[in-house]
N, C-alpha and C positions, 0 to 999 in steps of 0.2 A: 504494500500500500504506500503510495506517495503522499508525503505530508501536504496538507492544505495550509498554505502560508498566508499571512496577512500581507497587505499591499503597501504599507508605509515603508518604502524602501530606505528613505533617509534614516529613520530611527533604527531600522534593522541593520543597516551598515554600521551605525554607531555602536549598537549592541555587540555586533560581531567583533569589531576592532577592540572594544573594551574587554571582551572575553579573552581575546588573544593576548592583549597586553597583560592582563592579570595572570594568565597561564605562564607567560614568559618570566614575569616577576617572581612567581611562585617557584618555578624551576631554578631560577638564579639563587633564591634564598635557600632552597633545599640543597643546592650544590655545595654550600658552605657547611650545612649542618649534618647532611646525610652522606652515606657512602655512594660511590658511583653506581653500584649495583642497585641500590634503593632508588636513586634518581632515575635510572634507566627504566625501572619497573613502573614508576609514576608516569613517565613520559610515554611508555608503550601503552599503558591503560588508557590514557587520554587520546592517543592516536587511534586506538581501536574504537573508542566511542565516537569521536568527532569525525575523523576521516573515513575509517573503514565502515562504520555503521551508519551514522547520520547522513554522510555525503554519498558514499558509494552504494550502500545497501538500501537506504530509505529515500535517496534522491533529494536531500536537503540542498537547496541552491544558495550560493553566496549572497545574491541580491534579494533573496526572500527568506533570510534567516530569522526565525521566530524563536526567541530564547525560551518563552513560556512553553512551547511545544517541545523544544530540544531537551529541556530538563524536567518534563512532566514525569510523574511517577510511572505512568503507563509506558512511556518511551524507554525509561531506564530498565523497567522490568522486561520489556521486549528485547532490549539489548542483552540482558543476562541470558535469556532463552536462546538468543542467536549465538552467543558465545558457547553455550553448552551443546546445542544441537548442530549448528552449522559448522562450528570450528572444533567440535569434539573436545572442548575444554573440560577438565575434571572439576567437580564442585569446589575443591580447594582453590583452583585457579580462578574460577568465576567469583568466589568470595573475595579473593585478593583484588580483582579488577574493581569490584564494587567498593571495597574499602579505600582504594586509591582515588576513585571518583569522589567519594565522600570527603576525603581529605582535601581535595581541590575545592570542592564547593564550600567546605568550612572556611578555607582561606578566603575564598571569594566573598562569603557572607560577612567575614570580619572587615573586609574593605568596602563592601557595598551592601547595605541592609536589604536591598532588593533581591539579593541572592539567598536570603535566609529561607524563603519558601522552598527553593530548589534543594537546598541542603537538607531541610527537614524531610522533603520527599525521598531523598536518597537514604537518609537514616532510618526511615520507616519501613524500608524493604528488608524482609527477613533473609538472612543468608541461607545458602544451600545447606542441606543436611549432609554431614560428612560421616561416613562409616569408616572407622579406623582400618587402615590397610593391614591385612594379615601378613605377618613376616615369619619366615622359616627360621627356626632356631638351629642350634648345633648340638651334637651329642657330646658326651663327656670326653671321648677320645679326641675329637676335633678341638674342643676347648683347651684341653691339657696341652696338646701339641702347639696350638697357636700361642697361648700365653707364655709358653716356655721358649718361643722362637727368638725374641730379642736378646741381644747380648747384654746382660745386666752388668757386665764389667765396664760398660760405657755409661755415661750420664743419660744419654738419650734412650739407650736400651732399658736402663732401670726405670726411667720415667714412663716409657710406653708400656712396660710390663705392669707397673702399678696402676696405670690408667685402665688397661684391659681388665686387670684383676678386680679393680673397684667397680667397674661397670657391671661385671658379672656377679660379683658378691652382693651388690645392692639392687640390681635391676634398674639403675638410674639412667636417665637420658644423658646423651653425651654432653649437651649444653649444661645440664645440672652439674656434671662432674667438672667440666672446664670452668665453671663459675664459682667453684668452691673457694672459700677463704680459710685461712688457718684457723680462725675462730669457730668455723663450722665443724671442726674435728674435736672430739673429746677422746683423748688417748691416755692410757696409763703411762706413768713416768717410765716404767720398765715394761718389757714384753708381758702381755697378759691378754685376758679375754674381755675385759671391761672397756670396750671401745664403742663409740657411736659417731655417726655422721648425720648432719642435718642438711637437707637439700631444700632449696627454694624452687618449687615446681611451677607448673602452669597455673595461672590465676593468682600468682603471688601467694601460694599456699605452701607452708612448711611441713615437712615430714621428717621424722628421725628414725634411722634404721641402725640396729645393732650390727657391729662388725664381727666377723669371724676372727679367730686368733691369727690365722695366716695373713689376713688383711691388715690387722693391727701391726704385726711385725714388719710387713712391707712398708706401711706408711711411716712408721717410726724411723726405719732406715732411710727412706726417701727424704723425709723432712730434715734429717741430720745432714744428708749430702747436699740438698738443694737450699736449705734455709738456715743451717747451722743449729747451734744449741739454744739460741734465743730468737726464735722466729718472730717476725712482726705479725700480729694477729690479723691485720688488715690485708696482708699480702695474699695474692692468689696462690693456691696450693700448687697448681700446675701452670707454668708460665714459659714464655720464650723471651729471650733477651733482645730488646729492640733499642739500639743506641743507649745501652746502659740501663734501660727501664724494663721492669717486669710487665710484659704485655700478655693479654689473654691469648691462648692458643686458638686458632681457628678450627672449626669443625672440618673444613676442607683439608687442612694440614693433617689432622688425625686420620681422616678417611684415606688419604693418600698413603700414609704409613701402614694402615691396616691392610690395604690391598697388597702392599709390598711384603708384609709378614705372611699374608695368606698364600702368596705365591711360593714363598720359601717353605711354609709349613706343609703345603700339598706334596712336597717331595718326600715327606715322611708319612703323611696321612692324607689319603685322597678324599676323605670325608669333610675336609675343610672346604667351605664354600669358595668357588672361584671368584665370585663377585661379592666379597665380604664388605659389610658396612656396620657401623657401630650399633645400630638398633638390634642386630642379631644377638648381641650379648644380653640385652634386656629381655628379649623374647625367650632366650635359652634359660635365663634365671627364672622367669615367670613360669615356664613349663615345668621346670624342676621343682618349684614350690608346690605346684599342683600334684606332681608325682609323689612328693614327700608327705602329702596328706593335708596341706593347708587348704582351708576352705576358700572359696572364691571371694568372699567378703574381705578376708584378711589379705589375700593377694592383691585385690583391687586397691586397698589402702597402701600397701607397700609400694605399688607401682605409681601411686599418686593419681589414679583415675578418678574422675568425678562420680562415676556410677559403676555398679557391677556389670551393667549391660555393656559398657565400653570394654570391660575386661573380657567379657564373653565373646564379643566380636573379635577382639584382638587375638584371643587364643583359639578361636574357632571351636567354641564350646558346643557340645551336643544339646539337643532339647531337654534330655533327661537331666543333665548337669545344670542346665539353666533353671529348671524347675526346682531342683534341690537348693541351688544357690539363692533363688528368690525367697524360698521359705526361711533359709538361714538369715537372710537380710532382714526379714520381718521380725525374726526372733532376737536380733542383736540390738542392744540399746545404743543410742547415740553416744559416740566416743569423741572426745576433743581431738581434732586432727593435729598431729605433731608435724605431722609431716608437711579581477579584472577579467579571470575566468576561474573555472572551478578548480583547476590544478594550482593556480597562483594563490588561491584563497588559503590553502594549507600552509603556504610559506610563512604566514603570519605567526603560526604556532611553533615553528622550528622543531617539529617532531623528530 
């Protein structure tokens, strides 16, 4: 369906140029505050909306630009449908595009109150429902071979061994592990079993998990090597040296090293996944907790999931297990959580 546009060309040209100007100002400001990857994501989302959808797909013309139609709730909802159906975007990607559009409209409304209506339109759209992706775990032989692959006589080898061991021991997300500060660890002064780690998970929710003795010993050794005998409580546990500063290690860097270790480990154990990624440690731990007899409610809390249903999808739980878990969930009391032309028109946006 082609948009039916109003005919006040002078006002529509003015609105279009104002929109383009605000977009470019927004991108310039983001370039100072955000990473290149984030800025590129915002720019792509806006290009998909204005150029690919409004102009190319719906026939919005430069001289007949109607901002009230362009940013109506129905138009934005139809765009999301187009992203998912015509472009085969996953729900996660569709939600990201909507979030980026909302961010721009919020910026625009801060600069021009007339855009507040369009921002509220976007905010009122419900995001797509996302079912957690099922991830394959690893068996004990693969895990043991993989974790023992790094050369712990080197600093990097020791660090990577401790990271892998901690991910498996706690079932934590990689970002939760890389975000740990010294103050988040409660370790005995000497080797022992009374150790705990507190993660800040999704939704800014904390959860505390007890550490196995092996993990405690690894962490005590690691901290002595990397932080000395009097570590700064505010320092990142795992860090990379960047011009003399302790910087957070990127997930991409860890994933790169994991793939390297997986390739080496497969020479000894062909059950190590070829395309290894950090989430497989978390899935392996969760699966083992279930095998050890922990009920789904407890495992859900250990993983930091908001609901047992999320854990069921995550672990591909059978209907019978789901029924049993729901009954247990009802029986468990609430527990405090620790844990000029049409082509030229696009030039104004610098997509």
